[in-house]
N, C-alpha and C positions, 0 to 999 in steps of 0.2 A: 189635239192628239193626246193620247195618254201614253207617256213614255216611262216605263219602269226604270227606277233609279234616278229620275229627274225630280227634284223637289224645288218648286218655286217658292221663294220666301216673300216676294213682292206681289201685290195684287195689281195687275195691269187692267183689270176689268174683265178678265177672261177666266177667273177662278185661280185658286192656289193649288198646292200639292203637285200632282203629276199631270195636270191638265194644261197643256202647252199650246199657245196660239200658233196658227199655221206656219208663218214665216220663220218663227223661232224653232218650231218643230222640224222644218226642213233643214235648218242649219245644224241641228243636233243629229239628224239622220245622215246628212252628208259627212259630218265629222265621224260618226260611227262607221260609215262605209270606208273612210280614209282614202277616198279617191279611187277605189278599186273598180266600181261598177257604175255608180250613179253620176248624173250631171245635174247641175242646178236647173231649175225650171224657170227660165226667163224667156219672155216672148211667147211664140206660139207653142201649143202643147205638143210635145213629142210623145206619142202614145207608147212607143217602145220603152222610153225612159220612164213614163208614168207606170207602166206595168212592172218595170224593174223596181220602182219605188214600192209598189204594192207587195211584191214578193219579198223585198227586203224588210218591210215593216212586219209582214207576217212572220218572217224568220226571227225577228227581234222582239216579238210579242208587243208591237206598237199598234195601238188601235185607236179608233175615233174616240174623242173625248166628249164630255157633256157640253151643252150650251149653258154657260153661266154668266152671271153679272156679279162680279165679286165672288162671294161665297154662296150666293143664291142660285139654285138650279132653276133654269128656265124650262118649263114644261113644253111638250109638243103642242098642246092646245094654245099656249101663249105664243109660240113661234108661228103657228098658223094664223092667229089673230094679227100679229105684227106684220106678217107677209101680206095678209089681206089689206091692211091699211097702206102698206108700201105700194101694192098693186093699184089700189084706188087712186093714189097720188100720182101714178104714172112715172115713178122713179125708174130710171134706167131705160126709158123709151126715147 
């Protein structure tokens, strides 16, 4: 996720700057909400809560981040190739 005002100084393999990995992004979003509307996403997906997250992200100008490996941007073609290899391996079946 890209969260304005958040700057990561450590490279966790997902990029630096305002490119925040999903679970950390959720923690930041929940903190910004201050317990007013959103619930943590644990277990089965609650679509009402999911839609509330989308609305909240839109109101806070939080958007999808790029796919990165460190500071290197991973292109859509590279992602397609990686997913093709994963599918061929039968991972997740």
